[in-house]
Each structure stands twice: as structure tokens, then as C-alpha cells.
C-alpha positions as CSV (number, residue, x, y, z in Angstrom):
1,M,183.4,-91.8,209.5
2,P,183.9,-93.6,206.2
3,S,182.4,-97.1,206.0
4,L,183.1,-100.1,203.8
5,R,180.8,-98.5,201.2
6,N,182.3,-95.0,201.5
7,P,186.0,-95.0,201.9
8,I,187.9,-91.7,201.6
9,R,188.7,-91.4,197.9
10,V,192.2,-90.0,197.4
11,M,193.7,-88.7,194.1
12,L,197.5,-88.3,193.8
13,V,199.1,-85.5,191.8
14,D,202.9,-85.9,191.4
15,C,205.3,-86.4,188.5
16,R,207.6,-88.8,190.4
17,P,206.9,-92.5,190.0
18,L,208.5,-93.5,193.3
19,V,206.4,-90.9,195.2
20,L,203.2,-92.0,193.5
21,M,204.0,-95.7,194.3
22,G,204.8,-94.9,197.9
23,L,201.6,-92.9,198.5
24,H,199.6,-95.4,196.6
25,D,200.8,-98.3,198.8
26,L,200.5,-96.3,202.0
27,I,196.9,-95.2,201.3
28,N,195.6,-98.5,199.9
29,A,197.1,-100.3,202.9
30,R,194.4,-98.4,205.0
31,K,191.5,-99.9,203.1
32,P,188.5,-99.8,203.6
33,R,189.0,-96.5,205.4
34,M,190.7,-94.9,202.4
35,E,191.8,-95.8,198.9
36,V,193.5,-94.2,195.9
37,S,191.0,-93.4,193.2
38,G,193.4,-92.0,190.6
39,Q,196.8,-90.6,189.8
40,A,197.9,-87.7,187.6
41,T,201.4,-86.8,186.5
42,T,200.6,-83.5,184.9
43,Y,198.4,-80.6,186.1
44,A,196.2,-80.7,183.0
45,N,195.6,-84.4,183.6
46,A,194.9,-83.6,187.3
47,L,192.1,-81.2,186.4
48,D,190.5,-83.6,184.0
49,L,190.8,-86.6,186.3
50,A,189.4,-84.7,189.3
51,D,186.4,-83.7,187.2
52,Q,185.8,-87.3,186.3
53,L,186.5,-89.0,189.7
54,R,185.4,-86.3,192.1
55,P,187.8,-87.5,194.8
56,N,187.4,-86.5,198.5
57,V,191.1,-85.5,199.0
58,I,193.7,-84.6,196.5
59,F,197.4,-85.1,197.4
60,F,199.1,-82.3,195.5
61,S,202.8,-81.8,194.8
62,F,204.5,-78.8,193.3
63,F,206.6,-79.6,190.2
64,P,207.6,-78.1,186.8
65,D,204.6,-78.0,184.5
66,A,203.1,-75.9,181.8
67,L,200.3,-74.8,184.2
68,D,200.6,-72.7,187.3
69,P,200.2,-75.0,190.3
70,L,198.5,-72.2,192.3
71,E,195.9,-71.8,189.6
72,V,195.5,-75.5,189.4
73,I,194.8,-75.7,193.2
74,T,192.2,-72.9,192.7
75,G,190.5,-74.9,190.0
76,L,190.6,-78.2,192.0
77,T,189.0,-76.5,195.1
78,R,186.2,-74.8,193.3
79,S,184.1,-77.8,194.4
80,A,183.8,-77.9,198.2
81,E,183.7,-81.7,198.1
82,M,187.3,-81.9,196.9
83,K,190.0,-80.9,199.4
84,V,193.6,-80.4,198.5
85,L,196.5,-81.5,200.7
86,V,199.9,-80.2,199.6
87,L,202.8,-82.6,199.9
88,K,206.0,-80.8,200.8
89,G,209.6,-82.0,201.2
90,L,211.4,-80.7,204.3
91,Y,213.9,-78.7,202.3
92,E,211.6,-78.0,199.4
93,A,210.7,-74.3,198.9
94,I,207.1,-73.9,198.0
95,P,204.7,-71.0,198.5
96,V,202.7,-72.4,201.4
97,A,200.8,-69.3,202.3
98,Q,199.8,-68.8,198.6
99,A,198.7,-72.4,198.4
100,I,196.4,-71.9,201.3
101,E,195.0,-68.7,199.8
102,A,194.4,-70.6,196.6
103,G,192.3,-73.2,198.5
104,A,194.6,-75.8,199.9
105,R,193.3,-77.2,203.2
106,G,196.6,-78.4,204.6
107,V,200.3,-79.2,204.0
108,V,202.0,-82.3,205.1
109,L,205.8,-83.1,205.1
110,A,206.9,-86.0,203.0
111,E,209.3,-86.9,205.8
112,D,206.5,-87.2,208.4
113,P,205.7,-90.6,209.9
114,T,203.3,-92.6,207.7
115,E,200.6,-92.5,210.4
116,S,200.8,-88.7,210.4
117,I,200.2,-88.6,206.7
118,T,197.1,-90.8,206.8
119,Q,195.8,-88.9,209.8
120,A,196.1,-85.7,207.8
121,I,194.0,-87.2,205.1
122,I,191.3,-88.2,207.6
123,K,191.4,-84.7,209.3
124,V,191.2,-82.7,206.1
125,H,188.3,-84.9,204.9
126,H,186.2,-84.7,208.1
127,R,187.2,-81.4,209.6
128,D,188.5,-79.2,206.7
129,I,191.9,-79.1,208.6
130,G,195.2,-80.8,208.0
131,L,197.7,-79.1,210.2
132,D,201.4,-79.7,210.7
133,R,204.5,-77.6,211.4
134,A,204.9,-76.6,207.7
135,W,201.4,-75.3,207.5
136,A,201.5,-73.6,210.8
137,G,204.6,-71.7,209.7
138,G,202.9,-70.8,206.4
139,L,199.8,-69.6,208.1
140,A,201.8,-67.5,210.5
141,G,203.4,-65.7,207.6
142,Y,200.0,-65.6,205.9
143,A,198.5,-63.8,208.9
144,A,201.5,-61.5,209.3
145,N,201.1,-60.4,205.7
146,G,197.5,-59.2,206.4
147,H,195.6,-61.9,204.6
148,M,193.7,-63.0,207.7
149,P,190.7,-61.0,209.0
150,L,191.3,-58.7,212.0
151,N,189.9,-59.5,215.4
152,G,186.3,-58.6,215.9
153,K,185.1,-57.1,219.2
154,L,183.6,-60.5,220.2
155,E,186.9,-62.3,219.7
156,Q,188.8,-59.5,221.5
157,A,186.5,-60.0,224.5
158,K,187.2,-63.7,224.5
159,Q,190.9,-63.2,224.3
160,A,190.8,-60.7,227.2
161,Q,189.8,-63.6,229.5
162,L,193.1,-65.4,228.8
163,T,195.7,-65.3,231.6
164,L,199.4,-64.7,230.9
165,R,200.0,-68.4,231.7
166,E,197.4,-69.4,229.2
167,R,198.9,-67.2,226.5
168,E,202.3,-68.7,227.2
169,L,200.9,-72.2,226.8
170,I,199.3,-71.1,223.5
171,R,202.7,-69.8,222.2
172,A,204.4,-73.1,223.1
173,I,201.8,-75.1,221.3
174,V,201.8,-72.9,218.2
175,G,205.6,-72.9,218.2
176,N,205.7,-76.7,217.9
177,P,202.2,-78.0,216.8
178,S,203.4,-81.6,216.7
179,A,204.9,-81.7,220.2
180,K,203.4,-84.1,222.7
181,Y,201.8,-82.6,225.8
182,L,204.5,-84.2,228.0
183,S,207.2,-82.4,225.9
184,I,205.3,-79.1,226.2
185,A,205.0,-79.6,230.0
186,A,208.8,-80.2,230.3
187,H,209.5,-77.1,228.2
188,L,207.4,-74.9,230.4
189,G,208.5,-76.6,233.6
190,I,205.1,-77.8,234.7
191,S,203.3,-81.1,234.9
192,E,201.3,-82.6,232.0
193,H,198.2,-82.5,234.3
194,T,198.6,-78.7,234.6
195,V,198.9,-78.4,230.8
196,H,195.6,-80.2,230.4
197,N,193.9,-78.1,233.1
198,H,195.0,-74.9,231.4
199,L,194.0,-76.2,228.0
200,S,190.5,-77.0,229.3
201,S,190.2,-73.4,230.5
202,I,191.5,-72.0,227.1
203,Y,189.0,-74.1,225.2
204,H,186.2,-72.9,227.4
205,K,187.1,-69.2,227.1
206,L,187.6,-69.3,223.4
207,N,184.7,-71.7,222.6
208,L,187.0,-74.2,221.0
209,I,186.9,-78.0,220.9
210,N,190.5,-79.3,220.7
211,R,194.1,-78.6,219.9
212,I,193.7,-78.3,216.2
213,D,190.9,-75.7,216.7
214,L,193.3,-73.8,219.1
215,L,196.1,-73.8,216.5
216,M,193.8,-72.5,213.8
217,Y,192.3,-69.9,216.1
218,A,195.7,-68.7,217.4
219,L,197.1,-68.2,213.9
220,K,194.0,-66.6,212.6
221,H,193.5,-64.1,215.4
222,G,197.1,-63.2,216.1
223,L,197.7,-65.0,219.4
224,T,201.3,-65.6,218.3
225,S,204.3,-63.4,218.5
226,N,207.8,-63.4,217.0
227,E,209.0,-61.5,220.0
228,E,210.6,-63.4,222.9
229,P,207.9,-64.2,225.5
230,P,208.2,-62.6,228.9
231,K,210.0,-64.5,231.7
232,S,207.8,-67.5,232.6
233,T,205.3,-66.9,235.4
234,W,204.2,-70.5,235.6
235,V,203.6,-71.7,239.1
236,E,202.7,-75.4,239.8
237,L,199.3,-75.4,241.4
238,D,198.7,-79.1,241.8
């Protein structure tokens, strides 16, 4: 975890002064855990500034510019130490899947709660993952277009251990990655305790650690479906 001596250094890339001001104040309010190390209002400036400052996380927005934003993301992420988080408005159309392919580690919605935004910075810095509904949707399309590697025999063997109930739970979580466990339990007609029990079993079978790992695994290995799931077979066991 970052210390007083090593806060997460965040660089902002956006052409809108109000957005820059809001992110600047939000991030610097979390000192000493994180701080804004620089701001760029053009993509050329972003590339130069990133090379000088070597930030840990780059908050990146899509906007009209002489340079291609996807090529800029590729340039910024050539260094493994710099991780790009794309900032997306709820109704803003941006190429999420292509941004991921270019090297972005996550996408956060500008309308998300401030705590979710700062947590995304922490997660992408420490775990290489910053996942929300927008990114999950983008990755789902990314996998559907054949950009994700196909299942290997080992992964197929792991997945074969999953029960129908566990697969239904995975679909529910992937369908709404930000949902609380209590909400998921209500949607499936089971208790929150049962959700946790089944999640523990899923983590064990797939060799995962937590919910973020499960989301990434499910999207990468095709444990999602656009088809309507079969009629629920959940039975309360506790």
C-alpha cells in the first residue's frame, strides 16, 4: 500500500477545465494515499508529461485532438509502471473494447460515486484491474469478437466442476458487477449467506481470490451468455 513517502501519483488527461478541477480536488483530498502529479489538455502534452513524470495511474478522457486517442493509450502504456484508466460519461460513446486492446487497464464512469472512482485508482495501481459496469460491457463485447484467448483444457476442466447454480450466480454477478451481495441474493431468491457459500465454492474450483478475479475470469473464458438463463434451480439449503 502507498505510504506517506509513496503516494499513488495520478496524471490527468482531459481538455475540460471543470473535469480537471473536479478530479484534481477529489484525488488530492485523499492525500497522502494519492495525489495529482500533473495535468495535460492535449494528447501530445500527455505523452511528453507522462515521460517526464512517470505517473502510476493516468486518468484518460477521449476528446477531439490531432492525435488518435487509441494510439496515445498504446504509447502511454508501453511502460508497465504507468496504467491508464479511461474516464467515460454514462452517455458518451467511446470504443471501450479497443481502449482495452490498446492497453487501458480499466474504465470508470464519470457519474459514479467519488469513492468508486478513487477505489478504481487504487485497484488499477495495485492489482492491474479497475472494473465497473462500462468495462464489463466492453470486455464482454471484446471477448465476443474473438479477441480473448480460447479456453485451454485446464480451464475447461475447472469449469466442468461448476454446478448449474454456481453458473447462474456467476451470470448474475457479471450482469451487474457493482451490485451488492444482498441485491444479488434478492434477485436470485436466496439468502446472502447462500451467495457467500456458493462464491467460496466457485473461488475454490476456479482458483480465484475474490469477486474482481471472478469477473475477469468469467469474461475472459466465456462464462457469460447473451441467452436467457434457464429457469432457476436455486434451492435454499440453509
